[in-house]
LUMPA-943778 format. One record per residue (C-alpha): residue number from 1; x, y, z. Coordinates in steps of 0.05 Angstrom, whole numbers, plus 32768, in hexadecimal, padded with zeros to 4 digits. Layout:
 num   c1   c2   c3
 NUM    X    Y    Z
...
This chain:
 num   c1   c2   c3
   1 818F 82D6 7AA8
   2 818F 830F 7ADE
   3 813D 831A 7ACF
   4 812A 82D0 7ADB
   5 8157 82D6 7B19
   6 8130 831B 7B34
   7 80EF 82EF 7B1E
   8 80FE 82B1 7B4E
   9 8109 82D9 7B82
  10 80D1 8309 7B7C
  11 80AB 82C1 7B7A
  12 80CC 82A8 7BC1
  13 80B7 82E5 7BE4
  14 8073 82E4 7BD1
  15 806F 829A 7BE4
  16 8092 82AA 7C21
  17 805C 82E1 7C31
  18 8028 82BA 7C1F
  19 8042 8283 7C52
  20 803E 82B6 7C81
  21 7FF8 82D0 7C74
  22 7FDE 8289 7C73
  23 8004 8275 7CBE
  24 7FDC 82BB 7CD8
  25 7F98 82A5 7CBE
  26 7FA5 8264 7CDA
  27 7FAF 8281 7D1C
  28 7F6F 82B1 7D14
  29 7F4A 826F 7D03
  30 7F61 824B 7D42
  31 7F57 826F 7D7E
  32 7F81 8243 7DAA
  33 7FBD 8263 7DA3
  34 8000 8262 7DCF
  35 7FE5 8297 7DF0
  36 7FA7 826E 7E09
  37 7FCE 823B 7E2C
  38 8019 8237 7E23
  39 8022 8279 7E4C
  40 8069 8278 7E2F
  41 807E 823F 7E2D
  42 809E 8219 7DFB
  43 806F 81DD 7DD5
  44 809C 81A9 7DF5
  45 808D 81C1 7E39
  46 8043 81CC 7E38
  47 801F 81C8 7E7A
  48 8002 8183 7E63
  49 8049 8166 7E68
  50 8053 813E 7EA8
  51 8082 8105 7E8A
  52 80CB 8107 7EA4
  53 810B 80EF 7E82
  54 8133 80AD 7E94
  55 8131 80B4 7EE6
  56 8164 809C 7F0D
  57 8167 808E 7F59
  58 8185 80C6 7F87
  59 81C7 80BC 7F93
  60 81C7 80AE 7FDD
  61 8193 807F 7FD5
  62 81B3 805B 7F9A
  63 81F0 805B 7FBC
  64 81CE 8040 8001
  65 81AA 800A 7FDD
  66 81E5 7FF4 7FB4
  67 8207 7FEC 7FFD
  68 81DC 7FBB 801B
  69 81CA 7F92 7FDA
  70 8213 7F7E 7FCF
  71 821F 7F7B 801A
  72 81EA 7F49 8028
  73 8209 7F1F 7FF0
  74 81CD 7EF4 7FD7
  75 81D8 7EB3 7FB1
  76 81AD 7EBE 7F68
  77 8194 7F03 7F7F
  78 8189 7F19 7F34
  79 815F 7ED5 7F29
  80 813C 7EDF 7F66
  81 812C 7F31 7F5A
  82 8110 7F19 7F12
  83 80E2 7EE8 7F31
  84 80C8 7F11 7F68
  85 80C1 7F4A 7F33
  86 8096 7F18 7F0D
  87 806A 7EFF 7F48
  88 805D 7F4A 7F5C
  89 8045 7F56 7F1C
  90 8017 7F22 7F0B
  91 7FF8 7F25 7F53
  92 7FB4 7F2E 7F4F
  93 7F80 7F3A 7F8F
  94 7F67 7F09 7FC1
  95 7F27 7EEB 7FAB
  96 7EEE 7F04 7FD8
  97 7EBE 7ED2 7FFC
  98 7E85 7EE5 7FEA
  99 7EA1 7ED6 7FA3
 100 7EBD 7E95 7FB5
 101 7E7F 7E79 7FD0
 102 7E59 7E89 7F90
 103 7E8E 7E66 7F6B
 104 7E86 7E2E 7F97
 105 7E38 7E28 7F8B
 106 7E3E 7E2C 7F47
 107 7E71 7DF8 7F41
 108 7E48 7DC9 7F79
 109 7E0D 7DD0 7F45
 110 7E3A 7DBB 7F0C
 111 7E54 7D7D 7F26
 112 7E07 7D67 7F3C
 113 7DF1 7D74 7EF7
 114 7E2D 7D49 7ED5
 115 7E1C 7D09 7F09
 116 7DD4 7D0F 7EFC
 117 7DE9 7D15 7EB3
 118 7E10 7CD2 7EBC
 119 7DD9 7CB4 7EE6
 120 7E0D 7CAD 7F23
 121 7E00 7CB3 7F63
 122 7E2C 7CE2 7F8F
 123 7E3A 7CF4 7FD5
 124 7E3B 7D31 7FFC
 125 7E7E 7D23 800D
 126 7E97 7D1B 7FBF
 127 7E7B 7D51 7FAD
 128 7E96 7D82 7FDA
 129 7ED8 7D62 7FC7
 130 7ED0 7D72 7F7F
 131 7EBA 7DB6 7F8E
 132 7EFB 7DC6 7FB9
 133 7F24 7DA3 7F87
 134 7F0F 7DD7 7F51
 135 7F0C 7E13 7F7C
 136 7F54 7DFF 7F8D
 137 7F6E 7DF9 7F46
 138 7F45 7E3D 7F27
 139 7F50 7E6E 7F61
 140 7F83 7E9D 7F6B
 141 7FA6 7E8B 7FA6
 142 7FB0 7ECD 7FCD
 143 7FE7 7ED2 8008
 144 8002 7F0F 8021
 145 8054 7F1A 8017
 146 8077 7F17 8057
 147 80BF 7F38 804F
 148 80FC 7F23 807B
 149 8140 7F45 806F
 150 8151 7F1D 8041
 151 8111 7F22 8015
 152 810D 7F68 8024
 153 8154 7F70 7FFB
 154 813C 7F4B 7FC5
 155 80FF 7F7C 7FC5
 156 8136 7FB2 7FC3
 157 815F 7F9C 7F86
 158 811C 7F87 7F5E
 159 80ED 7FC5 7F6C
 160 8115 7FFE 7F87
 161 8121 801F 7F4C
 162 80E1 8017 7F30
 163 80B3 8029 7F69
 164 80D7 8067 7F75
 165 80CA 8078 7F2F
 166 8083 806C 7F2A
 167 8076 8092 7F65
 168 809F 80CB 7F50
 169 8087 80D1 7F07
 170 8036 80D1 7F29
 171 804C 810E 7F5D
 172 806B 8132 7F29
 173 801D 8138 7F0D
 174 8011 815C 7F4D
 175 8060 8185 7F47
 176 804C 81A0 7EFB
 177 7FFE 81A5 7F00
 178 8002 81C8 7F48
 179 8040 81EE 7F60
 180 8025 8219 7F8D
 181 8023 81DA 7FBE
 182 8053 81D4 7FEA
 183 8048 818F 801A
 184 8066 8192 8065
 185 804E 8147 8074
 186 804C 8112 804D
 187 8028 80C9 8065
 188 8045 808D 8040
 189 8015 804C 804C
 190 803D 800D 8039
 191 807B 802E 8031
 192 80A0 7FF0 8028
 193 80E8 800D 8018
 194 80D9 8057 8026
 195 80D2 8069 7FD0
 196 80A5 809A 7FE2
 197 80C2 80C3 8015
 198 8101 80C8 7FE3
 199 80D1 80DB 7FA4
 200 80B0 8110 7FD5
 201 80EC 8128 7FEA
 202 810B 8134 7FA5
 203 80CB 8161 7F93
 204 80C0 8185 7FCF
 205 80F9 817B 7FFD
 206 80FB 81CA 800F
 207 80B5 81C4 8037
 208 80AD 8176 804F
 209 80B8 8177 8097
 210 8097 813D 80AC
 211 8093 80F6 8087
 212 8070 80B4 80AF
 213 807F 8076 808E
 214 804E 8040 8098
 215 8057 7FF3 8092
 216 8041 7FB7 80AF
 217 808B 7F97 80A1
 218 80C1 7FA2 80CF
 219 80F8 7F8D 80AC
 220 80DF 7FBF 806D
 221 80DE 7FFB 809F
 222 812E 7FEA 80B7
 223 8146 7FE3 806A
 224 8121 8020 8060
 225 8140 804D 809B
 226 8186 8021 808A
 227 8179 8049 803D
 228 816D 808C 805D
 229 81B5 8083 8083
 230 81D9 806D 8050
 231 81E3 802D 806C
 232 8205 8044 80AB
 233 81DE 803F 80E8
 234 820C 8076 8104
 235 8200 80AA 80CA
 236 81C7 80DA 80D5
 237 8190 80CF 80A2
 238 8193 80F5 8062
 239 814F 8104 8068
 240 813B 8120 80AE
 241 80F5 8119 80C9
 242 80E3 80D3 80B0
 243 80C0 80A8 80E4
 244 80AD 805F 80DA
 245 806D 8041 80F2
 246 804E 7FFE 80E9
 247 8005 8019 80F2
 248 7FE1 8059 80DE
 249 7FD9 8091 8108
 250 7F9F 807F 8135
 251 7F8B 80CD 813F
 252 7F54 80DE 8110
 253 7F6A 8125 8119
 254 7FAA 811A 80F5
 255 7FAF 8136 80B4
 256 7FE8 8130 807F
 257 7FEF 8164 8042
 258 8000 812B 8017
 259 7FEE 80E2 8021
 260 800F 80A5 7FEC
 261 7FFE 8058 7FED
 262 8030 8039 7FBB
 263 8025 7FF1 7FA3
 264 7FFC 7FE7 7FEB
 265 7FB5 7FDF 7FDD
 266 7FBD 7F9F 7FB9
 267 7FE0 7F86 7FF0
 268 7FA1 7F89 8020
 269 7F7C 7F48 8027
 270 7F35 7F59 8015
 271 7F09 7F90 7FF4
 272 7EED 7FAB 8033
 273 7F30 7FB0 8053
 274 7F43 7FD6 8012
 275 7F09 8000 801E
 276 7F0F 800D 8065
 277 7F5E 8023 8065
 278 7F49 8054 8027
 279 7F15 807A 8051
 280 7F4A 8081 8086
 281 7F81 8095 8058
 282 7F51 80C5 8036
 283 7F44 80E3 8083
 284 7F8C 80E9 8084
 285 7F93 8114 8049
 286 7F8A 815E 8047
 287 7F9E 816F 7FFF
 288 7FBA 8130 7FD1
 289 7FB0 80E7 7FD6
 290 7FE4 80C0 7FA3
 291 7FD2 8076 7F95
 292 7FFC 804D 7F69
 293 7FFE 8006 7F56
 294 801C 7FD5 7F1C
 295 8002 7FEA 7ED9
 296 7FD8 7FAB 7ECF
 297 7F8D 7F98 7ECB
 298 7F94 7F83 7F17
 299 7FB7 7FC0 7F26
 300 7F8A 7FEE 7F01
 301 7F4C 7FD2 7F12
 302 7F5D 7FD9 7F66
 303 7F6D 8027 7F57
 304 7F28 8030 7F35
 305 7F0C 800D 7F6C
 306 7F29 8038 7F9E
 307 7F1A 807A 7F79
 308 7ECF 8069 7F6D
 309 7ED3 8058 7FB9
 310 7EEA 809D 7FC8
 311 7EBC 80C1 7F93
 312 7E79 80A2 7FAC
 313 7E8B 80A0 7FF9
 314 7E91 80ED 7FFD
 315 7EA0 80E5 8049
 316 7E94 8125 8070
 317 7EBF 8130 80B1
 318 7EBF 815F 80E6
 319 7F08 8173 80D2
 320 7F07 8172 8083
 321 7EC2 8176 805C
 322 7EDE 817D 8019
 323 7ECF 8145 7FEF
 324 7EF7 811B 7FC6
 325 7F0C 812B 7F79
 326 7F32 8113 7F3D
 327 7F78 8138 7F34
 328 7F96 810A 7F01
 329 7FA5 80E0 7ECE
 330 7F54 80DA 7EC1
 331 7F3C 811C 7EAE
 332 7EF1 8109 7EC7
 333 7ED1 80EA 7EFB
 334 7EAB 80B6 7ECE
 335 7EB3 8072 7ED1
 336 7EF7 8055 7EAC
 337 7EE9 8055 7E5E
 338 7F1A 8013 7E5E
 339 7EF2 7FF4 7E93
 340 7EB6 8001 7E71
 341 7ECE 7FD6 7E2D
 342 7EDC 7F90 7E21
 343 7F09 7F73 7E35
 344 7F20 7FA6 7E65
 345 7F66 7FC2 7E5E
 346 7F8A 7FE8 7E8E
 347 7F97 8032 7E8F
 348 7FE4 8032 7EA0
 349 8022 805B 7E8C
 350 8067 8055 7E88
 351 80A9 8076 7E9F
 352 80F2 8069 7E87
 353 8126 805E 7EC9
 354 816D 8048 7ED1
 355 8169 8006 7F07
 356 8198 7FFB 7F45
 357 81D8 7FF3 7F19
 358 81E1 7FA4 7F32
 359 820B 7F70 7F09
 360 81D9 7F5A 7ECF
 361 81A8 7F94 7EDC
 362 8196 7FBE 7E96
 363 81AD 8005 7E87
 364 815F 801B 7E81
 365 8124 7FF8 7E94
 366 80D3 8010 7E8E
 367 80A7 8015 7EC6
 368 8058 800A 7EB8
 369 8029 801B 7EEE
 370 7FE4 8039 7EF6
 371 7FD5 8076 7F24
 372 7F99 809E 7F3D
 373 7FA3 80E1 7F6A
 374 7F69 80F8 7F8E
 375 7F60 8146 7FA4
 376 7F3F 816B 7FE4
 377 7F3E 81A3 7FAF
 378 7F1A 81AF 7F6F
 379 7F4B 818F 7F36
 380 7F40 81C8 7F0C
 381 7F53 81FD 7F3B
 382 7F87 81D4 7F58
 383 7FA1 81CD 7F0C
 384 7F95 821A 7F06
 385 7F6F 8205 7EC5
 386 7F43 81D8 7E9A
 387 7F43 8190 7E97
 388 7F69 817C 7E5A
 389 7F64 8137 7E3F
 390 7F97 80FF 7E4E
 391 7FC3 80D7 7E1E
 392 7FBE 808C 7E2F
 393 7FE9 806E 7DFA
 394 8027 8082 7DCD
 395 8020 80BA 7DA6
 396 802C 80AA 7D5E
 397 804C 80E4 7D35
 398 8044 80E4 7CEE
 399 805C 8115 7CB7
 400 8028 8153 7CC3
 401 7FF7 812D 7CF0
 402 7FF9 810E 7D39
 403 7FD3 80D4 7D4A
 404 7FBB 80DF 7D95
 405 7F8E 80A9 7DC1
 406 7F73 80D5 7DFE
 407 7F46 80CB 7E37
 408 7F19 8108 7E31
 409 7EF1 8133 7E69
 410 7EB3 8117 7E4B
 411 7EC8 80CE 7E64
 412 7ED5 80B4 7E20
 413 7F13 8095 7DFF
 414 7F27 80BE 7DBD
 415 7F4F 80B3 7D7F
 416 7F68 80FE 7D60
 417 7F8D 8105 7D22
 418 7FAC 8146 7D37
 419 7FC3 8176 7D01
 420 7FD1 81BF 7CFB
 421 7F9D 81CE 7CD0
 422 7F67 81B5 7CFB
 423 7F7E 81C3 7D3C
 424 7FAF 81FF 7D36
 425 7FFA 8201 7D38
 426 8002 8202 7D86
 427 7FD8 81C6 7D90
 428 8000 819D 7D60
 429 803D 81AB 7D74
 430 8029 8199 7DBC
 431 800F 815B 7DA1
 432 8049 814C 7D7A
 433 8076 8161 7DBF
 434 804D 8136 7DEF
 435 8049 80EC 7E05
 436 8022 80B5 7E23
 437 8008 80C6 7E6A
 438 8012 8114 7E57
 439 7FD1 8146 7E4E
 440 7FC5 8164 7E14
 441 7FA8 81A8 7E07
 442 7F56 81B0 7DFA
 443 7F4C 818B 7DBD
 444 7EFE 8194 7DA4
 445 7EDF 8157 7DAD
 446 7EAA 8159 7D74
 447 7EEE 8152 7D43
 448 7F03 8113 7D70
 449 7EE1 80D0 7D65
 450 7ED7 809F 7D99
 451 7F02 8067 7D94
 452 7EEC 8025 7D79
 453 7EF9 7FE2 7D8D
 454 7F38 7FD6 7D5C
 455 7F5B 800A 7D6C
């Protein structure tokens, strides 16, 4: 009996030793070890992790917002807030005049052909009436959103927490990947309720000295200032050196370390106006330009239009000749592979947050948004390392393997099955700890196939 026990112990010891040898051999085969990219960090906090836990509004902001919303005593506030959210989510870009004229000519030709087939005699007024009627029925009727004080409060109940969440998550990309960045000035274009000020202050409150909020809506500027003062006109603002304007600073010499445009490009009336505004914002950017929109097809296409405009413009100025480069989320500067597919799908990301604690509001919600960050410096230099693939879908964790859908530096979408044997222990454990929106440590692209239409 003792002899049998002794044999079992020896077998267990040999098995354990064999496992240790195999692990060491695996580390030797896969040069991408912990020393290469983790820099001593645990796998769950590897350098590619930029996701945040469920976000809450800053305490002072939440308290002031609750005071304003509850004090306004708006009837049917919950229903109105939900309707406004749905309206803003379904909002599309204005139809360009050139496209409208092309559509009108096509409809006119169709009406005339149908009349000819039926051998009907029609006059010009009838054709014009039919064309206008069909255009009105099939064309998106874009109108600017005009905020008064009451609608501003409804917007606060609907979008304050979600808007803060999207901007805070986008700024976290810079905070994590460029820890040396310490902005002293901020320009928030289309500032609304000032969520970018609060989000920026939560990241760089120790260094920010000047914050300029630009919004054409006077009532929204008033509400944003009330939020800073805890809904008390006589109180000092919680965040100092915040200035409100209705127009962008005129002087071309005025630059800001950080420029933010959140949910504002979609509110401009034409592509020409968007391009002119973008070039103005870029001239005023000394380090980073952060653009955020709804995570819809329209929102994503607006951002890709903006991204391509600035990359192609390569505008040289006497003040700052450095050209634009993409910092995030794209790991490349080629055409977005999601737009190149048919049908095109938006590249968006999710972030959980706690909404304003108002009657009938859920405990937790998810903000779906798209964003792009452009930098005046080389993205590899700013991030202090090579570009990694970006996870563009939920990570599917399975026994001993992980399914990762990524947008890679080669400009393609890939579906990679990460295993310990194929990619090494560190990459495998990082993949299991990563989530949608994070960057994934380098994976050899010859091992990853391009994403098929069904995937």
